[in-house]
KEKESE-742956 format. One record per residue: residue in three letters; y negated, z, x negated of N, C-alpha, C in turn. Coordinates in steps of 0.2 Angstrom, whole numbers, padded with zeros to 4 digits, always signed. Example, Ala and Ser with C-alpha at 12.3 -4.5 7.8 and 13.67 -1.06 7.14 Angstrom:
// KEKESE-742956
Ala+0028+0039-0066+0022+0039-0062+0016+0039-0066 Ser+0011+0035-0064+0005+0036-0068+0000+0039-0064 
This chain:
// KEKESE-742956
Met-0132+0090-0170-0138+0090-0164-0140+0084-0161 Val-0140+0079-0164-0142+0072-0162-0136+0071-0156 Glu-0130+0072-0159-0124+0070-0154-0124+0073-0148 Ile-0126+0079-0148-0126+0084-0141-0131+0081-0137 Ile-0138+0079-0140-0143+0077-0134-0140+0069-0132 Phe-0137+0065-0136-0136+0059-0134-0130+0060-0128 Leu-0125+0064-0130-0120+0064-0124-0124+0067-0118 Met-0127+0072-0119-0131+0074-0113-0134+0070-0109 Leu-0138+0065-0112-0142+0059-0109-0137+0054-0106 Val-0131+0053-0110-0127+0047-0108-0122+0050-0103 Leu-0120+0056-0102-0116+0057-0098-0119+0059-0090 Lys-0126+0058-0091-0130+0059-0084-0130+0053-0080 Leu-0129+0046-0084-0129+0040-0081-0124+0039-0075 Pro-0118+0041-0075-0114+0040-0069-0116+0045-0065 Ile-0119+0050-0065-0121+0055-0060-0127+0052-0056 Leu-0132+0049-0061-0137+0045-0056-0135+0040-0052 Tyr-0130+0036-0055-0128+0030-0052-0125+0032-0045 Leu-0121+0038-0045-0117+0040-0039-0123+0042-0034 Ile-0128+0045-0036-0134+0048-0032-0136+0041-0028 Ala-0138+0036-0032-0141+0030-0031-0137+0027-0025 Val-0130+0026-0027-0127+0023-0021-0125+0026-0014 Val-0125+0034-0015-0124+0038-0009-0131+0037-0006 Trp-0137+0036-0009-0144+0037-0005-0144+0028-0002 Trp-0143+0024-0005-0142+0018-0003-0137+0017+0004 Ala-0132+0020+0004-0127+0020+0008-0129+0024+0015 Val-0133+0029+0014-0135+0032+0019-0142+0029+0022 Arg-0146+0025+0019-0152+0022+0021-0149+0015+0025 Ala-0144+0012+0023-0141+0006+0026-0140+0006+0033 Glu-0143+0002+0037-0141+0001+0044-0135-0002+0046 Pro-0131+0000+0051-0125-0004+0052-0126-0011+0055 Asn-0122-0014+0054-0122-0021+0057-0121-0021+0065 Pro-0125-0025+0069-0122-0025+0075-0116-0028+0077 Glu-0112-0026+0081-0106-0028+0082-0107-0035+0087 Glu-0103-0041+0085-0104-0048+0088-0098-0048+0092 Pro-0099-0051+0099-0093-0051+0104-0089-0058+0101 Ala-0084-0058+0103-0079-0063+0101-0082-0069+0104 Leu-0081-0075+0101-0084-0081+0102-0078-0085+0108 Leu-0072-0084+0106-0067-0086+0112-0062-0080+0113 Pro-0060-0078+0119-0056-0073+0120-0050-0076+0119 Val-0045-0071+0117-0038-0074+0115-0034-0073+0121 Thr-0030-0078+0124-0026-0076+0130-0019-0077+0128 Ala-0014-0076+0132-0007-0076+0130-0004-0083+0128 Asp-0008-0088+0132-0006-0095+0131-0007-0098+0124 Asp-0012-0094+0120-0015-0097+0114-0011-0093+0108 Glu-0007-0089+0110-0003-0086+0103+0003-0091+0102 Pro+0004-0091+0096+0010-0095+0093+0017-0093+0096 Pro+0022-0097+0096+0029-0095+0098+0031-0090+0092 His+0034-0085+0094+0038-0080+0089+0044-0083+0086 Arg+0043-0084+0079+0049-0086+0076+0052-0081+0072 Pro+0058-0080+0072+0062-0074+0068+0062-0077+0062 Arg+0061-0071+0057+0061-0072+0050+0068-0075+0047 Pro+0066-0080+0042+0074-0083+0039+0077-0078+0037 Leu+0084-0078+0036+0088-0074+0033+0088-0075+0025 Arg+0088-0070+0022+0089-0072+0014+0096-0070+0012 Pro+0098-0074+0007+0105-0074+0006+0106-0067+0002 Arg+0112-0064+0004+0114-0057+0002+0115-0057-0007 Arg+0113-0052-0010+0115-0051-0017+0123-0051-0019 Pro+0124-0052-0023+0131-0051-0024+0133-0043-0026 Ser+0139-0041-0024+0140-0034-0024+0140-0032-0033 Arg+0139-0026-0036+0138-0025-0042+0145-0023-0044 Gly+0149-0019-0040+0155-0016-0042+0154-0008-0045 Gly+0157-0005-0048+0156+0000-0052+0157+0006-0046 Pro+0155+0013-0049+0156+0019-0044+0154+0017-0037 His+0147+0014-0036+0145+0013-0030+0146+0006-0027 Gly+0150+0002-0029+0151-0005-0026+0157-0004-0021 Arg+0160-0010-0019+0165-0012-0015+0172-0007-0016 Glu+0174-0007-0022+0179-0005-0025+0180+0003-0023 Arg+0176+0007-0023+0176+0014-0021+0176+0014-0014 Ala+0173+0011-0009+0173+0011-0003+0181+0009+0000 Ala+0184+0004-0003+0191+0003-0001+0196+0008-0003 Arg+0194+0012-0008+0199+0017-0009+0198+0023-0004 Lys+0203+0026-0002+0202+0032+0003+0203+0039-0002 Pro+0199+0044+0000+0200+0049-0005+0207+0053-0003 Val+0210+0056-0007+0217+0059-0006+0217+0066-0005 Arg+0219+0068+0002+0218+0074+0005+0223+0078+0002 Ala+0223+0084+0002+0229+0089+0000+0232+0090+0007 Pro+0239+0091+0006+0243+0092+0012+0240+0100+0015 Ala+0241+0100+0022+0238+0107+0027+0244+0113+0024 Arg+0242+0118+0023+0246+0123+0022+0249+0126+0028 
C-alpha cells in the first residue's frame, strides 16, 4: 500500500515539471531582433576553394569488386 502511494506521488513530478516548463515558455517574451552591425557584401566573401580530393580506398575484390566487372556474362545463343 505504501508503494502505491509513493509511486503515485513520485510519478506526478515529471508532469508538474512539464506544466511548469510550458507555463514559463508561454509567459516568456521574445527577444527583439537586432539589425546586422555590418552588412555583408560580395567583396567581403572569402574566395571559394574546392574541397581537397581524398585518396581512394583500394578495391576489396570478391563478388562485388573489380573481378566481377571485368567478366562479361555468357549469353545463350539465339534460337
